[in-house]
N, C-alpha and C positions, 0 to 999 in steps of 0.2 A: 545672350551669347552674341559676340561680335560677328558680323556677317560680311565684313569688307572683302573677304576672300572670295565671295560669290561673284560670278561673272555673268552679266546680262547681255543680251544681243543688242547691237546698235540699232537705233531707230532710223529708218530711211523713208524716203518718199514713195518707195515702191510698195504696193499693197502686199502684206504677208499673211499667209494662212498658217496659224500655229496649231500643231497637233499635240495635245497633252500626253505626257509620258505615262504609260500604265504602270500601276504599282500593285503589290500584293494587298490582299484585303486587310492585313494587319497594319498597313502603312497609314500615316496621317493623310486624309484626303478631304478635309473639311473646307479647305480654301476654295474660293471661286476659281473656275478655270481649270480645276483638276490638279493633281500632284505632279511634281517635277522629279522628285527623288524616290527611289524604291527603298524606303527607310528600313524595312524588315531585312531585306537582302544585304544592304550595306552594313547595318549593325551586326548582323550574324557573321559577316566576313571579318569585320574588325575585331569582334570578340574572339572568334576562332583563331585569328592571327596572334592575338595576345595570349590566349590560353594554351595553344598547341605546344610551344617549347617548354613551358612550365609543366604541363601535364605529361609530356613525353619523358621528362626527367623523373617525375614521380613514378610513372609507370615502369620505367626501366629499373628503378630502385626497388619497387614492389615486387617485380618479377624475380629479381635476384634474391630478395629476402624469402619469397615464397619457395623458390628452388632450394634454398638452404634449409628451410623448415621441413620440406619434403625429404631432403637428404638425411636429416637427423631422424626423421621417422623411419626411414629405410634402415638406417644404422641401428636404431633401437630394436626394431623388429628382428633384424638378423642376429643381434646379440642374444635376444630373448629366446629365439628358436635354438640357437646353439647351446645356450645354457641348459635347456631341457635335456640335452644329450649327456650332460655331466652328472645328472642325478644318480645314475647307476654306477658311477665311478668315483664320485667326490668324497664319499665318507667310508670309513672302514666297514660299516654294516653292509654296504653295497657288495662287499666281497664275502659276506657270510653265507652266500648261497651254496648249498650242498645238495648232492643228489644221492639217492639210495637205490641200490639194485639188489637183485636176488639171483643166486645161482640156480634156483629151482622155482621158476614162476608158478608151476602147477602145485607147489606146496605152500609157498609164502611169497607175497609181494610186499614192497615197502616204499614209503615216501618219507622225505625228511624236511623238517623246517629249518630255519636259519640258525637255531640254537643247537642243532645236532652236532655231535662230535665225530670226527672222522675215525673210522675203525671198521673191523669185521667181526660179525657175531654169528655163531653157529646156532641154528634153530631146529629143534625136533618137534613134531606134532603127533601126539598119541590119541587125541580125540578132538573133534570139531564141535563147536557150540551148535545146538540145534533148537528149533522151535517145536513146541508140542503140536501134535495133530491127532484128532480123535475121530473115529468112524462109528456112527450109530448103527443099530440093528436095522434090518430091512423092513420097510413098510409095504405090505402087499397092496397093490393098487397103483403103485408108481408115484411119481412126483405129485400127482393130484390127490393122493390118499389123505383123508382127514386124520389129523393128529389130536387136536383138542383146542380149547380156548382158555384164556386167562393171561398170564404174564410170565415171561422167562427173564431171569436175571443172569447175565453172563459176566465173568470176570477173568482177567489175565494179569498175573503178577499183583493181585490185590486191587486193581482198578476195575470197577464194575460199571455196567450199564443195563438198562431194562428195555424190553420190547413188549408191546401189547399185542396179543394174539386174539383175534375175533373171527367172526364167521367169514370175513372177507379174506383172511390170510391164514386160515387154520390148517392148510395143507403143508406137505413137506416143502414144496417149492415156495409157498407163501411165507413160511417161517424163515427159510433161507434168505428170501428177499428182504424181509423185515429186519433181520440181523444186519445185513450188508448196508441197508439204507439208514440205519439208526444214526442220528446226528451225534450221539454221545458215545459211539462205538470206540472202545479203548484198544482195539487191535486184534479183532477176531473176524475172520472171513468164513462164510458158509457156502458150501458147494453141494449140489445134489448129484449123487452118483447113482446111475440107473444100473441095477444088477438083476440077475436072473431070480433072485430071491426077493426083489422089490427095490424101492428107492431108499438110499442111505443118505444121511446128512453128515457131511465131512466138515468138521470145525478145525480151522488152522490158525495158530497164533502168529502174529507178525514179529513177535519178540523172542529172541533166543535166550537161553540161560535157564539154569535149573530152577530159579525162583519164579519164572514166568509160566506157571502152570495154569490150565484152564479149569474153571468150575462152572457148573450150570445148575441153577435152582429154579423152581417153578411155584406159582400160586394160581390155582384155577378151581372152579367149582366141581370139577370132575377129577378124573385120573389120567386123562389123555397125555398131557404135557409131561407127566412124570417119566414117560419113556425117553425123554431127552435130558434128564438130569444126570449130573456127574460131579464127583468130588470125593473127598476123603471118606472111606467106608461105603462109597456108592459108586462103583466102577463097572457095574454089570451092563449098563445100557450103551456104553461105548467101548470100542476096542482101541487100544493105544497103537497108533501107526508110527509115530515118531515121538521120542521123549523130549521133555524140556531139559536140556543138558548144557553144562558149561564146557568150554574148550579146555583142553589139557595140553600143555606144551612146555618147552624149556628154552631159555635163551642163555647161551654161554654156560650151559650146564645147570642153570637155576630153574627149578620147577615153578610153573605158574599156571593159574586158571583164569578164565575170563568168561563172562556171560555172553560176550560177543566175539565174533571172529575177527573184528576190527579192533586192534589193541594199540592204544597210544601211550600206555603207562609202563611198558616193559623196558624200552630203550629210550632214554631222554632225547626228545626232539624227533623221534622216529615213530611213524605209525606203520605197523605191520598188519597185513591181512592174511589170515590163515585160509588156505584153499584146499589143502589135501593132507594126507597122512604120510608120515615117514615110515621106513622099514621097522617092523617089530610091533607096530600098532595094530589093534584088532580091526580088521576090515581093510587094512592097507593093501594096495595093489602089489602083485608079486615083484614088479620091477621098481618099487618105490625106493627113493634114495635114503641113505642112512640119516642124512640131515641136509639142511639148506643153509647157505651162507649169505647173510645180509651184509652188504658192504656200503659204508657211508664215506663219501669223499667230496672234496671241493668240486663245485660245479664249474669246471673250467670251460665247458661249452658255452654256458651263459655269459661268463666273463669275456670270452673271446668275441661273442656276438656284440656285447656292449662296447668293446674296444673298437670293433669294426664300425659300429654306429657312430662312435665318437669321431673317428677319422672322416667318415662321410659327412657328418655335420660340420666338422671344421673346414673341409674343402668347400662346402657351400658358403660358409661364413667368409672364408678367405676370398672367394670369388666376388662376393658382395662388397667387401672392403676395397678390393683392388679396383672395382668399377667406380666406386665413390671417389677414389683418389687418383684416378687414371689421367693420362694425357696422351692424346694421339697427335704426334708431330706431323703426320702427313696431312691432317685436316686442321690442326691447330685447335682441336676440341679438348677441353678439360673437363674432368669429372666435377661434380658440384661441390666436393669437399677437398679438392686438391690443395694441399698446404694447410688445411684446417688443423689447428693444434689439437682439437678434440679427437679427430681421427688418428692423427699420428701418435698421440699418447696411448690410445687404446691398442693400436697395432704394436707399439713397443711393449705394452704390458703382456699381450698375448705371446709375442715372441720370447719374452723373458721366461714365461711359464713353460712354454714348450721345450725349452732347452734346460729345464731344471735337472739337476743331478741329485738323486735321493739315495742315501746309503752308500755302501762300499762294494756291493756285489757287482757282477758283470751286468746284471739286469737293473741298473740304477738310473737308466735314461731311456727315452723313447727309442733311440737308435739301438740300444742294447736289447730291446725286446722286438726289434724288427720294424719299427716305424721310422721312415726316412722322409726327408723333404725333397721335393722335385724342383726343377729349375723355375717353374711358374709359381712356386710357393705352396703348392698343394702337398698333401701327405700321401704316402703309400705304405701298405702293410705287407710284410713278408709273413705269410701265414705259418709256414713251417717254423720260423724263428719264434714267433709269438706262442705257438702251441708248445714248443720245447721249453720256453721260459715259464709258462703256466704250469707245466708238468713237473719241472725240476725245482722251481723256486717261486711258488705261488705267493708266499708272503712278501717277497721282494717286489713282485708286480703290484700287489695290493698297496704297499707303501709308496711305490712310485706314483700312483695315481691319487690315493686317498689320504695319505699322511698330511700333517699340517703344511709341509712345504711341497706336497705332491702336485703333479701337473694339473689334475682335474680340480683339486681343492683350491689351488692358487687361481686358476681360471675362474672358478665359480665365485670366489671371494671378490676378485677384481671386477667381474661383470656385475655382481650384485651392487658394488659400490658405484659403478658407472651408471647403472639404471635407477639408482635410488633417487628420491625426491630432491635431495640436495646435491646430486652427482653432477658430473661435468655436462652430461647430455641435457639434463633438466635445466641447468643454469644457462647453457647456450641457447636452449629453446626459448626460455623466458625472455632472454635478451632480444632474440629475433622477433618474438611476438610483440614486444614493446616497440620495436622498430616498425613492424607492420602496422600497429595501431597508430603510431605517429604519422606514417605515410597516409593512412586513411584519413586522419585529421587534416593533413595538408591538402588532400584532395577535396575534402568537404569545404575547407576554408577557401580554396581556389574557386570552387563552384559558387560559393557565396559572393566572392569578389567579382566573378564574371557576371553573375546575375545583376549585381549593383551597377557594373559597368554597362551592361546591356540596357538597363533601365535609364541610366544617365544619357547614353548616346541616343537612345530612342527619343528621349525628350528633346535633346538638342537638335537632332536632325528633323524632328517633326516641326519644331519651331522654324527652322531654316526652310523647310519644305513649304510651310505656310507663307513665309515671306516671298519665296520664289514664285509661288503660285499667284500671289498678289501682283508681283511685278509682271508676271506673264499676262495676267488679265489686263493690266494697265497698258502694256505693249500692244496687245491685241486691239484695245479700244482706240489708242492713238493711231494705229495703222489704218483702222477703218475710218477715223475722222479725217486723216490726211487724204484718204482716197476720195472723199466727197468734196474737197476744195475745188473751185473753178480753175480752168486753165489760164495761165498767165502768159501773154504774148504768144499765144498759139502753141505754147508747149504744154502738154498735159502734165499734170502733177506727177512727179516721180514718186 
C-alpha cells in the first residue's frame, strides 16, 4: 500500500522524547518502538460508517415488511373469528331448529330435533310403563339370617346372569350384595327391607315394559335358595309389588303402546316423555286434565340469539378492519394497511353482502328485520322488529341469511375464498415473505462485505502502523544521536 500520505515529525537538533501511542490488544504492535495507530478502533469506525446507511435502509424496509405481514395476520384472524359466527346462519339447515312444548308438563313433556314438523298434537295417557318389582317372604333372624348356598340365576327380559352363594354370603344381606356387585348384572337391583316378620329381599328391574319380567332360578345342594326362586308357575316366594307393564297412550287420537315412558317413534322428530295420567285413566288424579297438547314450532329464540351474535361478531370485525386502514390526521399516523388493495377489496365484499336484498317481502334485507348501520360502520339491532319478523315471516328471515344469495351465505363464501390457500391474503403474504427473505439475504451479504472490508482495512493499516512504528524508532534514534554531538563554537547542539 502507498504510504505517501503519512506525515512524520521533522527532525530537529533539540532532544525529543517520544511516547508511543497505546493501542487495543487486537492492533498490530509487532514493530519496534510500539504502535502509532489504534488499528482496531479505526477499522471499526470506518466499517461502521460504510455499513450504517446501507443497514439502515435494509432495516427500515424490513420493519415495513414485517408490519405488513403482522397486519395480514391480524386481518386473517379477524375474518376467521367472524366467519365462525356465520355457521349458525349461512345454511338453510341452520334455521331448522325447532322447539317443542307441552301444555301439561306433569302429564307429558317433549323435545324436538331439527327434522320435526311444526304443529300441535293432543296426547292422552291411560297407563304408564312400569318396571317389575318383587318382594320375597320374610326371613326370621333379619338381614343376617342364613338362606342357603349354591347359585342363583336371575334374568330380566331374557338377559340373565348368575351369582355364587357360599358360606361367606349366604345371608339375606349377603345375597343382596352379591346380586348388586355382579359384573354381569343385566339390570336387577336387590334391597333388604327389614320388617316385623323378618328381612325381605326386594328385587327391582331397571327396565320398564311388559316384556321385561324378572325370573329367579337356583341350583344348590340343599333347598335353602329355593325360597328365592320366581317364574312362570312359581310365584309363591315373591309378592308382585309393581308389574312389568307397557305405557298406553294416544297421539292425535291414534292409540299407541310403548315399553318405555320415553317415546321417540310416535311423532316424527319429537321425543315425548310420559309423566302422568289424563282424566279417565285408572289411578288418575281427580284434577287430571282430559289431555295434553304438545306444540312444535320454529325455534325463534335460538335464531334471534344467533342473529345477535352475528351482529356482535361483525362489529368486532369492523373495528379491526377500521384500525388496519385508519389514518389519524392529527398525528399523521396511518394504519398498517391504509390503501392496501387486499383490505379495500375485502371491505367492499363485506359491504356488498350486508346490503343484499333477498326476495320480495318486507323482510328481504337487514334493515327490514331491524338491523341498521351506525355512523361508525357498526351495526345495531332493534329487537322488537327482529322478533316480529321471526314470528310473522320466519321463512323470509331464513332466506335472507341462508339462501344462495343470502347475507350470511355470501359472507361465508367470500371469506372462505379470501382465506383459501390461493386467496388474496395468502398471495399477498407469500409476496411479503419473499421480500422479507430477500432483505435477510441483503443483510447477510452486507455483513459478508463488511467482514471482508474489515479484514482488508486491518491488513492495510497494520502495515502502515508497522512503517510508522519503524519511522518513529528511527526518529528517536537520530534524536538521541544528535544529542551526543559536541558543542560547536560554544553553542550546544540544538
